[in-house]
C-alpha positions as CSV (number, residue, x, y, z in Angstrom):
1,M,0.0,0.0,0.0
2,P,1.4,3.4,-0.9
3,L,1.9,6.3,1.5
4,T,-0.8,9.0,1.0
5,W,-1.9,12.3,2.5
6,S,-5.5,12.6,3.5
7,E,-7.1,15.8,4.7
8,L,-9.1,15.4,7.9
9,L,-12.1,17.5,8.6
10,P,-12.7,16.8,12.3
11,E,-15.2,18.7,14.3
12,G,-13.7,21.4,16.5
13,N,-10.8,22.1,14.2
14,P,-8.4,24.4,16.1
15,P,-8.1,28.0,15.0
16,A,-5.4,28.7,12.5
17,D,-2.4,30.3,14.1
18,F,0.8,31.5,12.4
19,G,3.6,29.1,13.3
20,A,1.3,26.8,15.3
21,I,3.1,24.0,17.2
22,I,1.9,20.5,17.7
23,V,3.5,17.8,19.9
24,Y,2.4,14.3,21.0
25,D,2.1,13.6,24.7
26,P,2.4,9.8,25.3
27,L,1.3,10.1,28.9
28,T,-2.2,11.5,28.0
29,Q,-2.1,9.9,24.5
30,Q,-3.1,13.1,22.8
31,T,-1.5,15.5,20.3
32,L,-1.5,19.1,21.6
33,A,-1.6,22.2,19.5
34,F,-1.1,25.7,20.6
35,G,-0.5,29.0,18.9
36,N,2.7,30.9,18.3
37,M,2.5,34.5,17.1
38,R,-1.0,35.7,16.1
39,G,-2.1,38.1,18.8
40,G,1.2,37.4,20.6
41,T,-0.4,34.8,23.0
42,L,-0.4,31.2,23.8
43,A,-3.7,31.2,25.6
44,S,-5.4,28.7,23.3
45,V,-4.5,25.0,23.7
46,W,-6.2,22.2,21.7
47,S,-6.1,18.4,22.0
48,F,-6.3,16.0,19.0
49,Q,-7.3,12.5,20.0
50,A,-8.9,9.7,17.9
51,G,-9.4,12.1,15.0
52,V,-11.2,14.8,17.1
53,W,-10.0,18.3,18.1
54,T,-11.0,19.5,21.6
55,N,-10.4,22.9,23.2
56,V,-8.6,22.1,26.5
57,T,-7.5,25.7,27.3
58,N,-9.4,25.6,30.6
59,G,-7.6,23.5,33.2
60,T,-4.2,23.5,31.5
61,G,-2.7,26.2,33.7
62,N,-1.3,29.6,32.9
63,L,0.2,29.0,29.5
64,T,0.0,32.6,28.4
65,H,2.5,35.2,27.4
66,Q,2.0,38.3,25.4
67,G,4.6,38.1,22.6
68,L,6.1,34.6,23.2
69,M,7.4,33.5,19.8
70,W,9.9,31.2,18.0
71,T,8.6,28.3,20.2
72,S,9.2,24.6,19.9
73,A,8.2,21.6,22.0
74,T,9.0,18.0,22.6
75,F,8.3,15.3,25.1
76,D,11.0,14.9,27.7
77,T,11.1,11.2,28.5
78,A,13.6,11.5,31.3
79,D,11.7,14.2,33.2
80,G,8.3,12.8,32.3
81,C,6.8,16.0,30.9
82,L,6.1,17.8,27.7
83,L,8.7,20.6,27.4
84,L,8.2,23.9,25.6
85,F,10.8,26.6,24.9
86,G,10.5,30.0,23.3
87,F,11.7,33.6,23.3
88,G,9.4,36.3,24.5
89,L,9.1,39.9,23.3
90,P,10.2,42.6,23.6
91,Y,13.7,41.6,24.8
92,Y,13.8,37.9,23.6
93,N,13.6,36.6,27.2
94,A,13.8,32.8,27.3
95,E,10.8,30.9,28.7
96,T,10.7,27.2,29.6
97,W,7.3,25.5,30.2
98,A,6.5,22.0,31.4
99,Y,3.2,20.1,30.9
100,R,2.4,17.4,33.4
101,S,-1.0,15.8,34.2
102,G,-2.9,18.2,32.1
103,T,-1.4,21.4,33.6
104,W,1.2,23.8,32.3
105,A,3.8,25.3,34.6
106,L,6.5,28.0,33.9
107,L,9.9,26.8,35.0
108,T,12.6,29.0,36.4
109,P,16.0,27.4,35.8
110,S,19.0,29.4,37.0
111,V,20.5,29.5,33.5
112,E,18.4,29.7,30.3
113,P,19.4,29.6,26.6
114,Y,19.9,33.0,24.8
115,G,19.4,33.8,21.2
116,T,16.7,35.0,18.8
117,V,15.3,32.0,16.8
118,V,14.7,28.4,17.9
119,A,16.1,26.2,15.2
120,G,15.1,22.8,16.7
121,L,14.1,21.1,20.0
122,T,13.9,17.4,20.4
123,Y,14.7,14.6,22.8
124,D,17.9,12.6,22.5
125,S,17.5,9.1,23.8
126,V,21.3,8.5,23.9
127,T,22.0,11.3,26.3
128,S,18.6,11.2,28.0
129,S,18.2,14.9,27.6
130,V,16.4,17.5,25.4
131,V,18.7,19.1,22.8
132,L,18.0,22.6,21.7
133,V,19.6,24.6,18.8
134,V,19.1,28.3,18.6
135,S,20.6,31.1,16.5
136,G,22.2,33.9,18.4
137,Y,25.3,36.1,18.7
138,V,28.6,35.0,20.3
139,G,31.2,37.8,20.6
140,G,29.1,40.0,18.2
141,N,29.1,37.2,15.5
142,A,26.0,35.3,14.4
143,S,26.2,31.7,15.5
144,M,24.2,28.5,16.1
145,I,24.3,27.4,19.8
146,T,23.5,23.9,21.1
147,W,22.0,23.4,24.6
148,S,20.8,20.4,26.6
149,F,18.0,20.2,29.2
150,H,17.9,17.6,31.9
151,A,16.4,17.5,35.4
152,G,15.3,21.1,35.1
153,I,18.8,22.5,34.2
154,W,19.9,24.0,30.9
155,T,23.5,23.4,29.9
156,Q,25.3,24.9,26.9
157,L,27.1,22.1,25.0
158,P,30.7,22.8,23.9
159,T,30.5,20.9,20.6
160,P,33.9,20.6,18.9
161,T,32.3,21.3,15.5
162,H,30.7,24.6,15.0
163,L,27.3,24.7,13.4
164,P,27.2,27.4,10.7
165,M,24.5,30.0,10.7
166,L,21.4,28.3,9.3
167,W,18.0,29.5,8.3
168,S,14.6,27.8,8.7
169,A,16.0,24.7,10.4
170,S,14.1,21.8,11.7
171,M,15.2,18.8,13.9
172,A,14.0,15.3,14.7
173,Y,15.4,12.2,16.5
174,D,16.3,9.4,14.1
175,N,15.8,6.0,15.6
176,S,16.0,4.1,12.3
177,T,19.7,3.1,12.7
178,S,21.9,1.7,15.5
179,D,23.6,5.2,15.7
180,Q,20.4,6.8,17.1
181,E,21.2,10.4,16.2
182,L,19.6,13.8,15.9
183,V,19.0,15.0,12.3
184,L,18.9,18.7,11.6
185,F,17.9,19.9,8.1
186,A,18.3,23.6,7.4
187,W,18.2,26.1,4.6
188,G,21.8,27.2,4.8
189,L,23.1,30.5,3.4
190,P,26.5,29.8,1.9
191,E,27.9,33.0,0.5
192,G,24.5,34.6,0.7
193,L,22.9,32.1,-1.7
194,P,20.1,29.7,-0.8
195,G,21.0,26.1,-0.3
196,N,20.4,23.2,2.1
197,E,22.4,21.3,4.6
198,T,21.9,18.1,6.6
199,W,23.6,17.7,10.0
200,V,23.5,14.8,12.5
201,Y,24.3,15.0,16.2
202,R,26.0,12.0,17.8
203,G,28.8,11.4,20.2
204,G,28.5,14.9,21.5
205,D,29.4,16.6,18.2
206,W,27.8,17.8,15.0
207,H,28.6,16.1,11.7
208,N,27.8,17.5,8.2
209,V,26.4,14.7,6.1
210,T,25.1,16.8,3.3
211,A,27.4,15.3,0.7
212,T,26.8,11.7,1.7
213,S,23.1,11.6,2.5
214,G,21.9,11.5,-1.1
215,T,19.6,13.9,-2.9
216,A,18.2,16.1,-0.2
217,P,15.0,18.1,-0.1
218,S,15.0,21.5,-1.9
219,P,15.8,24.4,0.3
220,G,12.8,26.0,2.0
221,A,10.7,26.0,5.1
222,A,10.3,22.4,6.4
223,T,8.9,20.6,9.4
224,M,10.1,17.2,10.7
225,T,9.2,14.4,13.0
226,Y,10.1,10.7,13.5
227,D,7.4,8.5,12.0
228,L,7.2,5.3,14.2
229,A,5.0,3.5,11.7
230,E,7.5,4.0,8.8
231,Q,10.7,3.9,11.0
232,A,12.0,7.0,9.3
233,V,12.3,10.7,9.9
234,L,9.5,12.4,8.0
235,L,10.0,15.8,6.4
236,V,7.4,18.0,4.7
237,S,8.8,20.9,2.8
238,R,6.9,23.9,1.5
239,G,9.6,24.9,-1.0
240,A,12.0,27.8,-1.3
241,S,9.2,30.1,-2.6
242,A,6.1,31.0,-0.7
243,L,4.2,30.5,-4.0
244,Q,5.6,27.0,-4.6
245,F,2.8,24.6,-4.1
246,P,2.0,22.0,-2.9
247,S,4.1,20.6,-0.1
248,R,6.6,17.8,-0.8
249,T,7.3,14.8,1.3
250,W,10.7,13.2,2.2
251,E,12.0,10.5,4.4
252,F,15.5,10.2,6.1
253,S,16.4,6.6,7.0
254,G,19.8,4.8,7.3
255,G,21.5,8.1,6.7
256,Q,19.9,8.7,3.3
257,W,17.2,11.0,2.0
258,S,14.5,9.6,-0.3
259,Y,11.6,11.4,-2.0
260,V,8.2,10.0,-1.2
261,A,5.9,10.2,-4.2
262,T,2.5,10.3,-2.5
263,P,-0.3,9.8,-4.9
264,G,-3.3,12.1,-4.9
265,A,-3.7,15.3,-3.0
266,A,-0.9,16.9,-0.9
267,P,-1.1,19.5,1.9
268,F,-1.5,23.0,0.5
269,F,-0.3,25.7,2.8
270,G,0.7,28.5,0.5
271,M,2.3,31.2,2.7
272,G,0.9,29.7,5.9
273,Q,2.9,27.8,8.5
274,Q,2.8,24.1,9.3
275,N,3.9,21.7,12.0
276,L,4.3,18.0,12.1
277,A,4.0,15.3,14.9
278,F,3.5,11.6,15.0
279,D,0.3,10.7,16.9
280,G,1.2,7.5,18.8
281,H,-2.4,6.9,19.7
282,D,-3.8,7.0,16.2
283,R,-0.5,5.6,14.7
284,Y,-0.1,8.2,11.9
285,A,1.7,11.5,11.4
286,V,-0.4,14.6,11.7
287,L,0.3,17.8,9.9
288,V,-1.5,21.0,11.1
289,G,-1.3,24.5,9.9
290,E,-2.9,27.4,8.2
291,S,-3.4,28.0,4.5
292,G,-3.0,31.4,3.0
293,S,-1.3,33.0,0.0
294,L,-1.1,36.2,-1.9
295,Y,-4.0,35.1,-4.0
296,F,-6.2,33.7,-1.2
297,P,-5.8,36.0,1.7
298,G,-7.0,35.0,5.1
299,P,-6.0,31.8,7.0
300,T,-7.9,28.6,6.9
301,D,-7.4,25.6,9.2
302,Q,-6.0,22.3,7.8
303,T,-5.4,18.9,9.4
304,W,-3.8,16.1,7.4
305,K,-2.8,12.6,8.2
306,F,0.0,10.6,6.6
307,D,-0.2,6.8,6.4
308,R,-0.5,3.8,4.1
309,T,-3.8,3.5,2.4
310,D,-5.3,0.7,0.3
311,L,-6.2,2.6,-2.9
312,G,-8.6,-0.1,-4.2
313,P,-9.3,-0.6,-7.9
314,A,-8.5,2.1,-10.4
315,P,-11.3,4.4,-11.5
316,I,-13.5,3.4,-14.5
317,A,-15.1,5.8,-17.0
318,R,-18.5,4.9,-18.4
319,L,-20.4,6.5,-21.2
320,N,-23.9,6.0,-22.5
321,V,-25.2,7.8,-25.7
322,T,-28.9,7.4,-26.7
323,P,-29.8,7.2,-29.5
324,Q,-26.6,6.6,-31.4
325,N,-28.3,7.3,-34.7
326,S,-30.7,10.2,-34.7
327,S,-32.2,12.7,-37.2
328,L,-31.8,16.4,-37.1
329,G,-33.7,18.1,-34.4
330,T,-33.8,15.0,-32.2
331,P,-31.9,15.4,-28.8
332,V,-29.2,13.0,-27.9
333,Q,-28.9,12.1,-24.2
334,I,-25.3,11.6,-22.9
335,T,-24.7,10.1,-19.5
336,A,-21.2,10.2,-17.9
337,Q,-20.3,8.1,-14.9
338,A,-17.0,7.5,-13.0
339,I,-16.9,4.6,-10.5
340,G,-14.2,3.1,-8.3
341,G,-10.9,4.8,-7.6
342,Y,-9.4,6.4,-4.5
343,G,-10.8,9.5,-2.9
344,A,-12.6,12.1,-4.9
345,I,-12.7,11.5,-8.6
346,A,-12.5,14.3,-11.2
347,A,-14.4,13.7,-14.4
348,T,-14.3,15.7,-17.6
349,L,-16.8,15.3,-20.4
350,L,-16.2,16.7,-23.9
351,V,-18.8,16.5,-26.7
352,S,-18.1,17.6,-30.2
353,A,-21.0,17.6,-32.7
354,P,-22.2,20.0,-35.4
355,G,-23.6,22.9,-33.5
356,C,-23.6,21.0,-30.2
357,E,-20.4,21.3,-28.2
358,L,-20.3,20.5,-24.5
359,E,-17.6,20.7,-21.8
360,E,-18.8,19.5,-18.4
361,L,-17.1,18.5,-15.1
362,G,-18.3,15.6,-13.0
363,N,-20.9,12.9,-13.4
364,G,-24.3,13.5,-14.8
365,S,-26.6,13.5,-17.9
366,W,-26.9,16.1,-20.6
367,N,-29.0,16.5,-23.7
368,C,-27.4,17.6,-26.9
369,T,-29.3,18.7,-30.0
370,A,-27.3,19.2,-33.2
371,T,-28.0,22.0,-35.6
372,S,-26.8,20.1,-38.7
373,G,-26.2,16.6,-39.7
374,G,-22.9,14.8,-39.2
375,R,-20.9,12.7,-36.6
376,G,-20.7,13.6,-32.9
377,N,-17.8,12.5,-30.7
378,V,-17.9,12.1,-27.0
379,F,-14.9,11.8,-24.6
380,L,-14.9,11.1,-20.9
381,G,-11.7,11.2,-18.8
382,V,-11.6,10.4,-15.0
383,V,-8.7,10.6,-12.5
384,D,-8.7,9.7,-8.8
385,Q,-6.8,11.2,-5.9
386,A,-4.1,8.6,-6.4
387,G,-3.4,10.0,-9.9
388,R,-4.8,7.0,-11.7
389,Y,-6.4,7.9,-15.0
390,N,-8.9,6.2,-17.2
391,R,-10.9,7.3,-20.3
392,T,-13.5,6.1,-22.7
393,S,-15.2,7.6,-25.9
394,A,-18.3,7.1,-28.0
395,E,-19.8,8.4,-31.2
396,F,-23.3,9.2,-32.6
397,N,-24.6,10.1,-36.0
398,V,-27.1,12.9,-36.8
399,S,-28.7,12.5,-40.2
400,S,-30.5,15.3,-42.1
401,P,-33.9,14.3,-43.7
402,A,-33.8,13.8,-47.5
403,S,-35.3,16.7,-49.6
404,P,-39.0,16.0,-50.0
405,A,-40.3,15.0,-53.5
406,P,-42.8,17.4,-55.1
407,N,-46.4,16.7,-54.3
408,W,-48.1,16.3,-57.7
409,T,-51.7,15.6,-56.4
410,P,-53.2,19.1,-56.8
411,Y,-51.5,19.6,-60.1
412,A,-52.8,16.3,-61.4
413,A,-56.3,17.2,-60.4
414,L,-56.2,20.6,-62.2
415,G,-54.7,18.9,-65.2
416,G,-57.4,16.3,-65.3
417,V,-60.1,19.0,-65.2
418,G,-58.5,20.9,-68.1
419,I,-58.2,17.8,-70.2
420,A,-61.8,17.0,-69.5
421,V,-63.0,20.5,-70.6
422,V,-61.0,20.3,-73.8
423,L,-62.3,16.8,-74.6
424,A,-65.9,17.9,-73.8
425,G,-65.6,20.9,-76.2
426,I,-64.4,18.7,-79.0
427,L,-67.2,16.1,-78.5
428,L,-69.9,18.8,-78.3
429,A,-68.8,20.4,-81.5
430,R,-68.9,17.1,-83.3
431,H,-72.4,16.4,-81.9
432,R,-73.8,19.7,-83.2
433,R,-72.5,19.1,-86.7
434,K,-74.3,15.8,-86.9
435,K,-77.8,17.3,-86.1
436,R,-77.7,20.4,-88.4
437,P,-79.9,19.8,-91.8
438,S,-78.3,20.1,-95.2
439,V,-79.8,22.6,-97.9
440,A,-80.0,21.4,-101.7
441,A,-79.1,23.8,-104.5
442,P,-82.0,25.0,-106.7
443,T,-82.7,23.5,-110.3
444,G,-84.4,24.9,-113.6
445,P,-84.6,28.5,-115.0
446,P,-85.1,31.4,-112.6
447,P,-88.6,32.8,-112.3
448,R,-89.7,35.8,-114.4
449,E,-90.1,39.2,-112.9
450,G,-93.6,40.8,-112.6
451,G,-95.3,37.9,-114.3
452,R,-94.0,38.8,-117.6
C-alpha cells in the first residue's frame, strides 16, 4: 500500500495560528496544538485524539505570554513531561514551560538559553536529555548554539564542530539506525545564496552529512518528526518560494534522504505555516497549519494525516449515448459516470458535434441537439486522488432528412379538369355538326319578274 496524505475534517478544528506548534504527549495519549505568534499569545490549547480536536485551554494552567514566539516543543522522556521553549518579546527573554498531568507550569532554571530564533528542539535518547539549537550572537558574531536540558537544568554544549549560521532549520530524532542520532535539516546560506544542509548530532558533536546523504529536499521551510510507523524521519517541505505549491514529502532513513511520491492530494499551505507530529495513539503522522497566500488571503485551518492506504481498484469511466443514430432536431442524451478509484474522482466530459459542443465537469446526464447533420464525438476522462487515469469515448450520428419529393396531387387534379374540358368541347362540336340539316341547291330556270 502506498503512502498517502488525507485531509481530515474533524469537528472542532483548532483556530489557524501563524507558526502553530503540535507535539504528542504519550502520557495523556493526545497531540497538543497551541499558537505561536498571532495576537502574541499562547492562551489557546487544543487536543487531538482519535481524530477529534477539543479545546482544552481551561484547566491547562497559565500557558500565556504576550509576545512569546519562536517556540518549539518535545516530550522529555527522562523528566516525564512535555517541554516547551521559546523567546518572549520585547527583549527575547527565554521561557521554559512544562506540561504534566494536564497542567502547564512556567519553569525558572538558573540558566536559560539565549538567542533569537529556535532552530530545533527534540529529545535525545542516547544522552537522555532534550537538545536545543538556537541562533544567536557570540562575541558579536552570528552563531548557532547547542543546549541540553535535563532534570530542570539548561547546559550549553561545547560541541567541537561549530554549526554554521542556518536559516529555517528543523530537527528530529532518528531511531532508524543503531547510531540513534539527531537529524537537523536547514536552509543554509553559503555566500548569501540559498542552499540546504543536513547535519547529525551523535557522540557529543555535529557532523555535516550533506554530501553523503543522497539527494536532499529542496531548500525551503520544512517541518520534521520521527514516524514510528515508517521507521524513518519524515520531512514536509513547502519549497523555497512561498508560492511553490504543494508541499513535498521526504524520508530520512539509514543516513539517506528519499523522496516520497505520495499519490493524490498533498497538503496545501501557501504562505501559511505548518507543523508535524507523530500521533502515537492513532498511529499516523499529523500535519497541522494554516493555509494562506497572496492570491487567497485569510488563514484557513487544515489537518492532514500521513499513512499507508489501500487505494482499491482504479477508476472506471463509463459513457452511454442514446440514440446513437438520430435525425436532425432529435436530442441525444449523454450520460457520464465515474466509478471506483481512491478518494474524490475528477471527471471531464467533452462533446463535439455539429452545432452541439459541451464541456462538463463531473458525473451527470446532458441533452445535446445538433443543428446540422454529421458525426458527434464524446470523450470522458476520469482521475482519482491517487493520480490513476482512465478514459472512454463514444460516437453518434445525426442525419439530415432527405429533400421532400414534389407533391403532384393538386396539379394532377387541375390537369385532369383541363383535359376533360377540352375533350368535352371537341365532342360537343362534333355532336352539333351531326344534327344540323343540309340545304339542296335550286334547279331549272329562274322565275320571271312581274309575271312577264
